[in-house]
PATOR-850378 format. One record per residue (C-alpha): residue in one letter; x, y, z. Coordinates in pm, 1 decimal, padded with zeros to 6 digits. Example, Ala and Ser with C-alpha at 12.3 -4.5 7.8 and 13.67 -1.06 7.14 Angstrom:
- A | 01230.0 | -00450.0 | 00780.0
- S | 01367.0 | -00106.0 | 00714.0
# end
This chain:
- M | -01839.4 | 00801.0 | -00012.1
- F | -01605.4 | 01065.1 | 00126.3
- K | -01625.6 | 01441.4 | 00099.2
- V | -01305.0 | 01637.7 | 00060.8
- K | -01245.2 | 02003.6 | 00127.5
- V | -01072.1 | 02216.3 | -00134.9
- R | -00835.2 | 02483.7 | -00006.8
- R | -00608.9 | 02742.6 | -00159.4
- V | -00240.4 | 02644.7 | -00160.3
- G | -00040.9 | 02934.8 | -00300.8
- N | -00182.7 | 03006.1 | -00647.4
- S | -00331.0 | 02655.7 | -00673.9
- L | -00608.4 | 02458.4 | -00510.0
- G | -00553.9 | 02146.9 | -00299.5
- A | -00789.9 | 01874.7 | -00184.0
- I | -00758.4 | 01747.5 | 00172.2
- L | -00788.2 | 01366.5 | 00176.5
- P | -00941.3 | 01195.4 | 00478.7
- S | -00691.4 | 00967.8 | 00655.4
- E | -00894.6 | 00659.2 | 00553.1
- V | -00858.6 | 00751.6 | 00184.5
- A | -00485.2 | 00820.1 | 00219.1
- A | -00441.8 | 00482.5 | 00390.4
- R | -00628.3 | 00302.5 | 00111.3
- L | -00411.5 | 00475.3 | -00150.2
- H | -00097.1 | 00402.2 | 00055.0
- V | 00013.1 | 00765.3 | 00028.7
- K | 00166.0 | 00999.5 | 00280.9
- E | 00256.0 | 01366.9 | 00292.7
- G | 00483.6 | 01460.1 | 00003.9
- D | 00375.0 | 01172.9 | -00224.7
- S | 00242.1 | 01248.1 | -00571.4
- L | -00086.9 | 01127.4 | -00713.0
- S | -00173.6 | 01085.4 | -01078.9
- V | -00501.4 | 01241.1 | -01190.4
- T | -00680.1 | 01064.3 | -01475.4
- E | -01002.9 | 01172.0 | -01639.7
- T | -01243.6 | 00881.8 | -01685.8
- P | -01595.5 | 00865.5 | -01829.9
- D | -01721.0 | 00852.5 | -01468.8
- G | -01522.6 | 01154.6 | -01348.1
- V | -01170.4 | 01201.1 | -01216.5
- Q | -00957.0 | 00923.5 | -01068.7
- L | -00674.2 | 00976.9 | -00818.2
- S | -00408.4 | 00710.1 | -00811.6
- P | -00060.2 | 00662.4 | -00667.3
- Y | 00025.2 | 00522.6 | -01013.0
- D | 00326.2 | 00695.0 | -01165.3
- P | 00338.9 | 00683.6 | -01547.8
- D | 00709.8 | 00778.2 | -01545.0
- F | 00791.2 | 00484.0 | -01319.0
- D | 00588.3 | 00252.5 | -01542.0
- A | 00778.2 | 00373.3 | -01850.0
- A | 01110.3 | 00321.5 | -01669.5
- M | 01010.4 | -00033.5 | -01571.6
- E | 00914.6 | -00112.6 | -01932.0
- A | 01254.7 | 00014.5 | -02049.3
- F | 01423.6 | -00198.0 | -01781.7
- E | 01232.4 | -00507.6 | -01893.2
- R | 01339.7 | -00453.5 | -02254.9
- G | 01702.7 | -00408.6 | -02149.8
- R | 01692.0 | -00702.3 | -01911.3
- T | 01570.5 | -00930.5 | -02188.5
- R | 01816.1 | -00797.3 | -02444.5
- F | 02121.7 | -00811.3 | -02216.1
- R | 02025.5 | -01121.3 | -02017.2
- N | 02358.2 | -01304.1 | -02065.4
- T | 02564.9 | -00994.5 | -01993.0
- L | 02375.0 | -00930.7 | -01669.9
- R | 02425.7 | -01292.6 | -01562.0
- R | 02801.4 | -01262.1 | -01618.0
- L | 02816.5 | -00934.6 | -01426.1
- A | 02631.2 | -01093.3 | -01134.8
- K | 02903.2 | -01358.2 | -01091.4
# end
């Protein structure tokens, strides 16, 4: 278990992650984390719902335009 310190950042609050936690999340300064409420508390994750939605849209388009994409690749 890790303890994090909460500090004021402008008009907001920020949590300082220990380097071990940042390494496990594969995040660095400037990255965004998603915050999800779970029955057990709050979960921080490098998961990006916008990226996931974009990948789903890509998969639909890739399937629909499979032949066109193959021709363009030639």
